VOPAGU-2260 file (C-alpha; in pm, 1 decimal, decimal comma):
REM VOPAGU-2260
SITE   aa  ch    i         X         Y         Z
SITE  MET   A    0       0,0       0,0       0,0
SITE  TYR   A    1     256,7     262,9     105,4
SITE  ILE   A    2     541,7     124,1    -101,4
SITE  ASP   A    3     398,2     283,0    -416,3
SITE  GLN   A    4     339,1     620,9    -253,2
SITE  THR   A    5     573,4     902,2    -161,4
SITE  LEU   A    6     778,3     903,3     154,2
SITE  GLN   A    7     604,6    1229,5     244,1
SITE  THR   A    8     265,1    1056,8     236,7
SITE  TYR   A    9     382,7     784,6     470,6
SITE  LEU   A   10     547,3    1025,1     714,0
SITE  ASP   A   11     243,6    1252,6     719,4
SITE  ASP   A   12      18,3     954,4     796,9
SITE  LEU   A   13     261,8     828,2    1058,8
SITE  ALA   A   14     254,9    1167,8    1228,9
SITE  SER   A   15    -125,2    1189,7    1221,2
SITE  SER   A   16    -374,4    1086,9    1488,5
SITE  ARG   A   17    -457,9     770,1    1294,9
SITE  SER   A   18    -368,9     442,5    1462,4
SITE  THR   A   19    -205,8     315,2    1143,7
SITE  PRO   A   20      60,4     328,2    1021,4
SITE  GLY   A   21     239,1     288,7    1351,9
SITE  GLY   A   22     545,1     142,5    1518,0
SITE  GLY   A   23     524,7    -193,2    1344,1
SITE  SER   A   24     532,0     -57,0     991,0
SITE  ALA   A   25     800,0     195,0    1090,1
SITE  ALA   A   26    1011,4     -95,9    1217,7
SITE  ALA   A   27     961,4    -277,8     887,6
SITE  ILE   A   28    1072,7      30,5     694,9
SITE  SER   A   29    1387,6      46,9     908,8
SITE  GLY   A   30    1452,9    -316,0     820,4
SITE  ALA   A   31    1402,3    -243,8     450,9
SITE  MET   A   32    1648,2      46,3     471,0
SITE  ALA   A   33    1902,1    -173,8     649,6
SITE  ALA   A   34    1876,3    -436,5     377,9
SITE  ALA   A   35    1893,1    -171,0     105,7
SITE  LEU   A   36    2213,5     -27,7     252,4
SITE  ALA   A   37    2363,9    -375,9     264,7
SITE  CYS   A   38    2272,6    -412,6    -103,5
SITE  MET   A   39    2444,7     -83,4    -179,4
SITE  VAL   A   40    2769,6    -185,0      -9,2
SITE  CYS   A   41    2761,9    -516,3    -195,8
SITE  GLN   A   42    2712,3    -334,1    -527,1
SITE  LEU   A   43    3002,4    -100,8    -453,0
SITE  THR   A   44    3219,2    -401,8    -372,1
SITE  LEU   A   45    3119,5    -592,4    -686,4
SITE  GLY   A   46    3213,0    -289,5    -894,3
SITE  ARG   A   47    3573,3    -281,7    -774,1
SITE  GLU   A   48    3855,8    -491,1    -921,1
SITE  LYS   A   49    4031,2    -481,3    -583,7
SITE  TYR   A   50    3767,0    -717,3    -442,2
SITE  VAL   A   51    3741,4    -955,4    -737,1
SITE  ASP   A   52    3837,6   -1255,3    -522,2
SITE  VAL   A   53    3526,8   -1214,2    -307,1
SITE  HIS   A   54    3283,7   -1119,5    -585,8
SITE  PRO   A   55    3101,8   -1455,9    -588,5
SITE  GLU   A   56    3038,1   -1443,9    -213,3
SITE  VAL   A   57    2945,1   -1077,3    -219,5
SITE  PHE   A   58    2698,7   -1138,2    -501,1
SITE  ALA   A   59    2535,6   -1413,4    -294,4
SITE  LEU   A   60    2515,0   -1173,1      -0,9
SITE  PHE   A   61    2361,6    -911,6    -228,5
SITE  GLU   A   62    2091,1   -1154,8    -337,5
SITE  LYS   A   63    2012,1   -1240,7      24,7
SITE  ALA   A   64    1994,3    -873,7     120,8
SITE  GLU   A   65    1767,3    -796,3    -173,8
SITE  GLU   A   66    1537,0   -1083,3     -74,0
SITE  GLN   A   67    1512,9    -938,6     277,2
SITE  ARG   A   68    1444,8    -590,3     140,7
SITE  GLN   A   69    1155,6    -717,4     -69,5
SITE  ARG   A   70    1002,5    -903,1     224,8
SITE  PHE   A   71    1035,5    -605,7     460,1
SITE  GLN   A   72     851,6    -394,9     204,1
SITE  LEU   A   73     558,2    -637,5     217,9
SITE  LEU   A   74     567,7    -642,5     597,6
SITE  ILE   A   75     499,3    -267,9     605,2
SITE  SER   A   76     148,1    -333,5     477,2
SITE  GLU   A   77     108,4    -665,4     658,7
SITE  ASP   A   78     158,6    -496,3     993,4
SITE  ILE   A   79    -112,4    -241,3     912,0
SITE  THR   A   80    -345,0    -522,6     804,3
SITE  ALA   A   81    -280,8    -721,7    1121,9
SITE  TYR   A   82    -353,7    -422,3    1344,5
SITE  SER   A   83    -666,6    -336,6    1147,4
SITE  GLN   A   84    -798,8    -692,1    1180,6
SITE  LEU   A   85    -737,4    -690,9    1554,2
SITE  SER   A   86    -910,1    -353,9    1591,2
SITE  ALA   A   87   -1208,5    -483,5    1394,0
SITE  SER   A   88   -1238,4    -789,6    1618,9
SITE  ILE   A   89   -1243,2    -570,4    1930,2
SITE  LYS   A   90   -1538,8    -379,9    1785,2
SITE  LEU   A   91   -1746,3    -694,8    1724,7
SITE  PRO   A   92   -2089,2    -704,9    1894,4
SITE  ARG   A   93   -2114,4    -867,1    2238,2
SITE  GLU   A   94   -2483,0    -853,1    2320,2
SITE  THR   A   95   -2535,4   -1230,2    2340,4
SITE  GLU   A   96   -2323,5   -1505,1    2489,9
SITE  GLU   A   97   -2258,3   -1642,7    2142,4
SITE  GLN   A   98   -2144,2   -1303,4    2018,2
SITE  ARG   A   99   -1921,0   -1257,9    2319,7
SITE  GLN   A  100   -1757,0   -1595,0    2259,8
SITE  GLU   A  101   -1707,2   -1523,1    1890,3
SITE  ARG   A  102   -1555,9   -1186,1    1978,7
SITE  ILE   A  103   -1313,1   -1340,5    2229,7
SITE  GLU   A  104   -1201,3   -1600,3    1975,7
SITE  ALA   A  105   -1157,4   -1336,3    1705,9
SITE  ILE   A  106    -952,1   -1115,7    1939,3
SITE  GLN   A  107    -726,1   -1403,3    2041,1
SITE  LYS   A  108    -671,8   -1499,4    1677,7
SITE  GLY   A  109    -603,0   -1135,2    1595,3
SITE  LEU   A  110    -350,9   -1103,0    1877,3
SITE  ILE   A  111    -150,9   -1395,9    1744,0
SITE  TYR   A  112    -141,0   -1252,4    1393,5
SITE  ALA   A  113     -59,8    -904,7    1525,3
SITE  ALA   A  114     233,2   -1056,5    1719,3
SITE  GLN   A  115     358,8   -1280,5    1439,3
SITE  VAL   A  116     407,6    -999,6    1188,1
SITE  PRO   A  117     641,4    -783,6    1400,6
SITE  LEU   A  118     809,9   -1100,8    1524,6
SITE  GLU   A  119     899,0   -1176,3    1164,1
SITE  VAL   A  120    1039,0    -824,1    1138,7
SITE  THR   A  121    1264,9    -893,2    1438,3
SITE  GLU   A  122    1379,2   -1229,4    1303,5
SITE  ARG   A  123    1449,2   -1085,9     959,9
SITE  ALA   A  124    1645,1    -804,8    1121,7
SITE  VAL   A  125    1871,1   -1080,1    1255,3
SITE  ASP   A  126    1911,4   -1214,6     902,0
SITE  VAL   A  127    2013,8    -869,5     780,6
SITE  ALA   A  128    2261,0    -837,5    1069,3
SITE  LYS   A  129    2417,9   -1168,5     961,7
SITE  ILE   A  130    2461,3   -1032,3     611,2
SITE  CYS   A  131    2611,1    -712,1     748,9
SITE  GLU   A  132    2863,3    -910,6     952,6
SITE  ARG   A  133    3010,3   -1081,3     649,5
SITE  VAL   A  134    2993,0    -773,2     429,8
SITE  ALA   A  135    3178,4    -581,4     700,9
SITE  GLU   A  136    3453,1    -845,2     688,0
SITE  ILE   A  137    3503,5    -858,5     310,5
SITE  GLY   A  138    3326,0    -555,8     162,4
SITE  ASN   A  139    3458,4    -233,6      15,9
SITE  ILE   A  140    3651,8     -58,6     290,7
SITE  ASN   A  141    3549,6     283,2     160,1
SITE  VAL   A  142    3181,8     228,2     248,7
SITE  LEU   A  143    3214,3      42,9     578,5
SITE  SER   A  144    3035,0     327,1     754,9
SITE  ASP   A  145    2729,8     238,5     546,7
SITE  ILE   A  146    2734,2    -124,9     653,2
SITE  ALA   A  147    2764,7      -7,4    1015,1
SITE  ALA   A  148    2461,4     215,3     954,5
SITE  ALA   A  149    2280,7     -83,9     803,4
SITE  ALA   A  150    2349,8    -287,5    1115,9
SITE  MET   A  151    2223,0      -7,6    1340,8
SITE  LEU   A  152    1904,8      22,2    1134,4
SITE  ALA   A  153    1859,8    -354,9    1160,4
SITE  ALA   A  154    1902,7    -330,5    1537,0
SITE  SER   A  155    1646,1     -50,3    1555,6
SITE  SER   A  156    1407,3    -241,6    1333,1
SITE  GLY   A  157    1422,0    -557,1    1542,7
SITE  THR   A  158    1406,5    -393,6    1883,4
SITE  ALA   A  159    1124,5    -158,5    1781,8
SITE  ALA   A  160     921,5    -446,3    1638,1
SITE  ALA   A  161     978,3    -640,2    1960,5
SITE  TRP   A  162     765,7    -386,9    2148,7
SITE  MET   A  163     479,9    -451,8    1908,2
SITE  VAL   A  164     516,3    -825,0    1974,6
SITE  ARG   A  165     511,9    -776,5    2351,2
SITE  VAL   A  166     202,5    -557,4    2356,3
SITE  ASN   A  167       5,0    -822,0    2167,9
SITE  LEU   A  168     134,8   -1115,2    2370,3
SITE  LYS   A  169      31,1    -935,6    2688,8
SITE  ASN   A  170    -334,4   -1032,0    2642,1
SITE  LEU   A  171    -284,2   -1371,9    2480,7
SITE  LYS   A  172    -459,0   -1651,7    2670,2
SITE  ASP   A  173    -304,3   -1946,0    2484,0
SITE  MET   A  174      -9,0   -2023,8    2710,7
SITE  GLU   A  175     152,4   -2257,8    2461,2
SITE  GLN   A  176     150,4   -1992,8    2188,1
SITE  LEU   A  177     263,4   -1730,9    2436,2
SITE  ALA   A  178     562,5   -1939,5    2541,6
SITE  ALA   A  179     661,0   -2026,3    2185,4
SITE  LEU   A  180     638,9   -1671,0    2052,8
SITE  SER   A  181     813,8   -1527,7    2358,5
SITE  GLU   A  182    1098,6   -1774,3    2319,5
SITE  ARG   A  183    1143,0   -1685,7    1952,7
SITE  LEU   A  184    1148,1   -1316,7    2040,0
SITE  SER   A  185    1405,2   -1353,4    2317,7
SITE  ARG   A  186    1629,7   -1566,5    2101,1
SITE  ALA   A  187    1610,1   -1323,3    1809,7
SITE  LEU   A  188    1682,3   -1017,2    2023,9
SITE  GLU   A  189    1982,3   -1179,3    2186,6
SITE  GLU   A  190    2132,6   -1273,6    1851,4
SITE  LEU   A  191    2050,3    -934,6    1700,1
SITE  THR   A  192    2235,5    -749,7    1974,0
SITE  SER   A  193    2538,3    -976,9    1949,6
SITE  ARG   A  194    2568,3    -960,7    1571,8
SITE  CYS   A  195    2517,9    -585,4    1545,8
SITE  GLN   A  196    2782,9    -525,3    1809,9
SITE  HIS   A  197    3015,3    -751,4    1612,9
SITE  VAL   A  198    2954,9    -550,0    1295,9
SITE  THR   A  199    3058,0    -224,8    1463,8
SITE  ALA   A  200    3365,5    -395,7    1607,1
SITE  ILE   A  201    3468,8    -519,9    1263,1
SITE  VAL   A  202    3412,4    -180,5    1105,6
SITE  GLY   A  203    3612,0     -18,0    1382,6
SITE  GLU   A  204    3906,2    -249,3    1309,8
SITE  ARG   A  205    3896,2    -216,7     930,7
SITE  ALA   A  206    3807,0     148,7     887,7
């Protein structure tokens, strides 16, 4: 939805009193920018004879980063859809016992979906951080600051999305789902922090 519109349109809507777009889509955009920067550094490495020995690996990294960028772009809209569905379920009628039960079930289903989308953002931020690690090690030394920026955007994307996950898990009644999603989130955040710190360390050594 927003990917075909201007950045100004998105930012104006983000700054408005509307509930969407919100933090989840903003986190996805940060992830897309992180992946795009990783793509740029790969391209600037592939275009230099000095790095010809690592061209095959860098091209593979470029393809992975581009795949992540494309998925993050879809997640911008998916997050808005998930929130909208959850909001709609909250507004369902509850005059009869049957309606109340249907509403509860719809809300619980909506909470899971609304948690899964930003959780994917966090997990994909880890994937981008992995790419950044290797690019930092073998990429064009003249644009290492950009791969460091990519890692920081990935970190921001994942940690911001994590808050969207937590707020939806807060009211989840399915303890099995709660435990599974919480475990995935904790694992992803731990790895994201470690890998992004490693990227900055590498850049600091090479730059």
